[in-house]
Backbone as numpy.savetxt, mean C-alpha at the origin, in Angstrom:
# Nx Ny Nz CAx CAy CAz Cx Cy Cz
-1.60 2.38 -11.76 -1.89 1.44 -10.70 -2.44 2.18 -9.49
-3.27 1.50 -8.75 -3.78 2.02 -7.48 -2.76 1.68 -6.40
-2.28 2.70 -5.71 -1.21 2.51 -4.73 -1.59 3.13 -3.39
-1.71 2.29 -2.36 -1.97 2.78 -1.01 -0.63 3.11 -0.37
-0.55 4.29 0.25 0.68 4.75 0.90 0.42 4.79 2.40
0.87 3.75 3.10 0.67 3.67 4.55 1.72 4.51 5.27
1.26 5.42 6.10 2.17 6.33 6.79 2.42 7.59 5.99
1.48 7.96 5.15 1.61 9.17 4.32 1.74 10.40 5.22
2.46 11.38 4.71 2.67 12.62 5.46 2.38 13.83 4.57
2.00 14.92 5.23 1.83 16.18 4.50 3.05 17.08 4.64
4.11 16.55 5.23 5.36 17.29 5.39 6.24 17.03 4.18
6.58 18.09 3.47 7.28 17.96 2.19 8.65 17.31 2.28
9.26 17.29 3.45 10.58 16.68 3.58 10.51 15.17 3.85
9.33 14.63 4.05 9.17 13.20 4.33 9.12 12.39 3.04
9.73 11.22 3.08 9.74 10.36 1.89 8.34 9.90 1.50
7.48 9.71 2.47 6.12 9.27 2.13 5.36 10.37 1.38
5.61 11.63 1.71 5.03 12.75 0.95 5.56 12.73 -0.47
6.88 12.59 -0.59 7.51 12.55 -1.91 6.97 11.39 -2.75
6.71 10.26 -2.10 6.18 9.10 -2.83 4.78 9.40 -3.36
3.93 10.00 -2.56 2.57 10.35 -3.01 2.65 11.26 -4.23
3.50 12.27 -4.16 3.62 13.23 -5.26 4.20 12.58 -6.52
5.22 11.75 -6.36 5.85 11.11 -7.52 4.94 10.05 -8.14
4.19 9.34 -7.31 3.22 8.37 -7.84 2.23 9.09 -8.75
1.71 10.22 -8.26 0.76 11.01 -9.06 1.41 11.50 -10.35
2.62 12.03 -10.23 3.34 12.55 -11.40 3.57 11.46 -12.45
3.80 10.23 -11.99 4.09 9.12 -12.91 2.82 8.46 -13.44
1.66 9.01 -13.09 0.41 8.51 -13.64 -0.30 7.44 -12.83
0.18 7.18 -11.62 -0.48 6.22 -10.74 -1.55 6.94 -9.92
-2.41 6.17 -9.28 -3.43 6.73 -8.40 -3.03 6.47 -6.96
-2.46 7.49 -6.29 -2.06 7.28 -4.89 -3.26 7.42 -3.95
-3.27 6.57 -2.95 -4.28 6.60 -1.89 -3.53 6.73 -0.56
-3.23 7.97 -0.14 -2.51 8.15 1.11 -3.35 7.69 2.30
-2.68 7.05 3.26 -3.34 6.57 4.47 -2.68 7.23 5.67
-3.50 7.93 6.45 -3.04 8.55 7.70 -4.29 8.90 8.51
-4.36 8.48 9.75 -5.59 8.69 10.53 -5.89 10.13 10.91
-4.91 11.02 10.79 -5.13 12.40 11.25 -5.18 13.44 10.14
-4.94 13.05 8.91 -4.90 14.02 7.81 -6.16 13.93 6.95
-6.51 15.03 6.31 -7.67 15.07 5.40 -7.24 15.04 3.94
-6.21 15.83 3.61 -5.71 15.88 2.24 -4.21 16.10 2.25
-3.58 15.74 1.13 -2.18 16.06 0.87 -2.16 16.67 -0.52
-1.91 17.97 -0.58 -1.87 18.69 -1.86 -3.11 18.40 -2.69
-4.27 18.41 -2.04 -5.54 18.20 -2.74 -5.93 16.74 -2.95
-5.05 15.83 -2.59 -5.35 14.40 -2.72 -6.03 13.94 -1.44
-7.21 13.32 -1.52 -7.88 12.85 -0.30 -7.03 11.83 0.45
-7.01 11.95 1.76 -6.29 11.02 2.62 -7.33 10.18 3.36
-7.06 8.89 3.48 -7.97 7.95 4.13 -7.41 7.57 5.49
-8.31 7.41 6.45 -7.89 7.10 7.82 -7.33 5.69 7.95
-7.77 4.78 7.09 -7.27 3.41 7.15 -7.32 2.79 5.76
-6.60 1.72 5.61 -6.57 1.00 4.34 -7.94 0.46 3.97
-8.73 0.12 4.97 -10.10 -0.40 4.72 -11.01 0.63 4.07
-10.67 1.89 4.16 -11.55 2.95 3.67 -11.32 3.34 2.21
-10.23 2.88 1.60 -10.03 3.30 0.22 -11.05 2.61 -0.68
-11.52 3.29 -1.71 -12.65 2.79 -2.50 -12.29 1.76 -3.57
-11.02 1.41 -3.69 -10.58 0.45 -4.71 -9.65 -0.57 -4.08
-9.45 -1.65 -4.80 -8.45 -2.63 -4.37 -7.08 -2.09 -4.80
-6.13 -1.98 -3.87 -4.82 -1.48 -4.27 -4.02 -2.56 -5.01
-3.34 -2.14 -6.06 -2.41 -3.05 -6.72 -1.15 -3.20 -5.87
-0.77 -2.09 -5.25 0.44 -2.03 -4.43 0.12 -1.31 -3.13
0.69 -1.81 -2.04 0.68 -1.09 -0.77 2.14 -0.78 -0.48
2.46 0.50 -0.31 3.83 0.88 0.03 3.83 1.38 1.48
4.71 0.81 2.28 4.68 0.99 3.74 5.81 1.91 4.20
5.42 2.96 4.93 6.36 3.89 5.53 6.19 3.91 7.05
5.87 2.78 7.63 5.72 2.65 9.08 6.71 1.62 9.58
7.31 1.87 10.73 8.22 0.91 11.34 7.47 -0.39 11.63
8.18 -1.50 11.63 7.57 -2.81 11.86 6.72 -2.83 13.14
7.19 -2.16 14.19 6.44 -2.12 15.45 5.08 -1.47 15.29
4.94 -0.58 14.31 3.67 0.10 14.06 2.80 -0.59 13.01
3.22 -1.75 12.56 2.48 -2.48 11.53 1.57 -3.57 12.09
1.72 -3.90 13.37 0.93 -4.99 13.96 -0.56 -4.80 13.76
-1.04 -3.60 13.99 -2.48 -3.34 13.92 -3.02 -3.25 12.50
-2.13 -3.17 11.51 -2.60 -3.03 10.13 -2.27 -4.24 9.25
-1.59 -5.22 9.80 -1.20 -6.40 9.01 -2.42 -7.07 8.39
-3.47 -7.25 9.16 -4.68 -7.89 8.63 -5.34 -7.03 7.55
-5.31 -5.71 7.73 -5.86 -4.82 6.71 -5.11 -4.98 5.40
-3.78 -5.10 5.49 -2.98 -5.28 4.28 -3.38 -6.57 3.59
-3.47 -7.64 4.34 -3.84 -8.95 3.76 -5.24 -8.91 3.19
-6.18 -8.34 3.92 -7.56 -8.27 3.46 -7.73 -7.44 2.19
-6.83 -6.46 1.98 -6.95 -5.61 0.79 -6.48 -6.32 -0.48
-5.82 -7.43 -0.33 -5.38 -8.29 -1.45 -4.56 -7.56 -2.51
-3.51 -6.83 -2.11 -2.67 -6.20 -3.13 -1.83 -7.27 -3.83
-1.29 -6.91 -4.97 -0.38 -7.82 -5.66 1.02 -7.73 -5.07
1.36 -6.55 -4.54 2.70 -6.34 -3.99 2.60 -5.43 -2.77
3.49 -5.68 -1.79 3.66 -4.79 -0.65 5.12 -4.40 -0.61
5.38 -3.09 -0.67 6.75 -2.58 -0.63 7.03 -2.09 0.79
8.07 -2.65 1.39 8.54 -2.20 2.70 9.72 -1.26 2.44
9.49 0.03 2.61 10.52 1.04 2.38 11.59 0.95 3.47
12.78 1.53 3.25 13.83 1.49 4.26 13.32 1.95 5.63
13.58 1.14 6.63 13.10 1.42 7.98 11.76 0.77 8.29
11.10 0.22 7.27 9.79 -0.42 7.45 9.87 -1.93 7.24
11.07 -2.46 7.04 11.22 -3.89 6.78 10.58 -4.71 7.89
9.91 -5.79 7.48 9.19 -6.63 8.43 9.23 -8.07 7.91
10.31 -8.82 8.22 10.46 -10.17 7.69 9.29 -11.10 8.01
8.76 -11.02 9.21 7.66 -11.91 9.58 6.42 -11.64 8.72
6.06 -10.38 8.57 4.91 -10.04 7.74 5.20 -10.37 6.28
6.43 -10.12 5.84 6.81 -10.45 4.47 6.62 -11.93 4.17
7.03 -12.79 5.09 6.86 -14.23 4.91 5.39 -14.60 4.87
4.62 -13.99 5.72 3.17 -14.26 5.73 2.52 -13.85 4.42
2.88 -12.67 3.93 2.33 -12.19 2.67 2.71 -13.15 1.54
3.96 -13.54 1.51 4.43 -14.44 0.45 3.68 -15.76 0.48
3.40 -16.28 1.68 2.67 -17.55 1.79 1.24 -17.43 1.26
0.75 -16.19 1.19 -0.60 -15.94 0.67 -0.60 -15.50 -0.79
0.57 -15.50 -1.40 0.65 -15.14 -2.81 0.76 -13.65 -3.07
1.10 -12.88 -2.04 1.31 -11.44 -2.18 2.82 -11.21 -2.18
3.30 -10.49 -3.18 4.74 -10.27 -3.29 5.23 -9.23 -2.29
6.09 -9.63 -1.33 6.72 -8.64 -0.46 8.01 -8.16 -1.11
8.31 -6.89 -0.96 9.51 -6.33 -1.57 10.12 -5.31 -0.63
11.36 -5.55 -0.20 12.10 -4.56 0.58 12.81 -3.66 -0.41
12.31 -2.46 -0.59 12.86 -1.54 -1.58 12.38 -0.13 -1.27
12.96 0.82 -1.98 12.55 2.22 -1.85 11.61 2.57 -3.00
10.40 2.95 -2.68 9.41 3.31 -3.69 9.94 4.41 -4.61
10.60 5.41 -4.05 11.11 6.52 -4.85 12.15 6.04 -5.86
13.04 5.16 -5.43 14.05 4.62 -6.35 13.38 3.79 -7.44
12.42 2.96 -7.06 11.71 2.15 -8.05 11.04 3.04 -9.10
10.42 4.11 -8.65 9.74 5.02 -9.58 10.74 5.75 -10.48
11.82 6.24 -9.90 12.81 7.00 -10.68 13.57 6.13 -11.68
13.69 4.83 -11.38 14.45 3.94 -12.27 13.55 3.08 -13.14
12.26 3.44 -13.18 11.29 2.72 -14.02 11.18 1.24 -13.65
11.32 0.91 -12.37 11.20 -0.47 -11.90 9.97 -0.68 -11.02
9.08 0.29 -10.99 7.93 0.21 -10.10 6.87 -0.76 -10.60
6.73 -0.88 -11.90 5.69 -1.75 -12.46 5.86 -3.19 -12.02
4.74 -3.87 -11.85 4.77 -5.28 -11.49 4.91 -6.08 -12.78
6.04 -6.78 -12.90 6.28 -7.51 -14.15 6.13 -9.00 -13.99
6.42 -9.53 -12.79 6.29 -10.98 -12.65 4.96 -11.34 -12.04
4.48 -12.48 -12.42 3.20 -12.98 -11.91 3.49 -13.73 -10.63
3.00 -13.23 -9.54 3.18 -13.87 -8.25 1.99 -14.78 -8.03
2.17 -16.04 -7.70 1.03 -16.95 -7.54 0.13 -16.54 -6.38
-1.11 -16.31 -6.68 -2.05 -15.89 -5.64 -2.72 -17.10 -5.02
-2.55 -17.22 -3.71 -3.20 -18.29 -2.97 -4.22 -17.72 -2.00
-4.62 -16.49 -2.23 -5.55 -15.83 -1.33 -6.96 -16.31 -1.63
-7.64 -16.71 -0.61 -9.01 -17.16 -0.76 -9.90 -16.00 -1.17
-10.84 -16.28 -2.03 -11.75 -15.23 -2.53 -12.61 -14.66 -1.40
-12.71 -15.36 -0.29 -13.57 -14.87 0.79 -12.82 -13.94 1.75
-11.60 -13.55 1.43 -10.84 -12.69 2.32 -11.28 -11.24 2.35
-12.14 -10.83 1.54 -12.68 -9.47 1.55 -13.24 -9.16 0.17
-14.06 -10.02 -0.37 -14.58 -9.73 -1.70 -15.54 -8.55 -1.70
-16.00 -8.17 -0.53 -16.95 -7.09 -0.47 -16.71 -6.25 0.76
-16.85 -4.98 0.62 -16.73 -4.08 1.77 -18.06 -4.13 2.51
-18.05 -4.71 3.70 -19.29 -4.93 4.43 -20.02 -3.65 4.80
-19.26 -2.55 4.93 -19.90 -1.30 5.35 -20.77 -0.67 4.27
-20.30 -0.73 3.01 -21.07 -0.03 2.00 -21.51 -0.93 0.84
-21.13 -2.20 0.90 -21.58 -3.14 -0.11 -20.89 -3.04 -1.45
-19.85 -2.19 -1.56 -19.13 -2.05 -2.83 -18.25 -3.27 -3.05
-18.29 -3.79 -4.23 -17.44 -4.92 -4.61 -16.02 -4.42 -4.80
-15.07 -5.11 -4.22 -13.67 -4.78 -4.41 -13.13 -5.75 -5.43
-12.63 -5.23 -6.54 -12.11 -6.11 -7.60 -10.65 -5.84 -7.85
């Protein structure tokens, strides 16, 4: 799965760093997001969610709710199937908004989900997202599917 990691870090003691590494180890494609980093252990880092070249299946959030205001629309526009709010990143208001749009919000630890084989998306969440929410990246014309 394509997984965007919001709040990714290059510091090995951070959970977001560990998530990027474990996602890769488990065969997923991590897309770390951090405006100041270039790479994490050779994995390209993107300055924003809008810059990743694929539609993420999952967005995993390692930012406090107060730091999510400016990226809420980016999350919605990226049309993931699930958004994981890791401990300390819980955001009930955004979670409700995502759910109303057919995006599954989940308050959980990405590392625990990966270690316990519960990371895969098994239930079909009804998508009510309009196709015009970002079918195309306006900057480069690439279709996001």
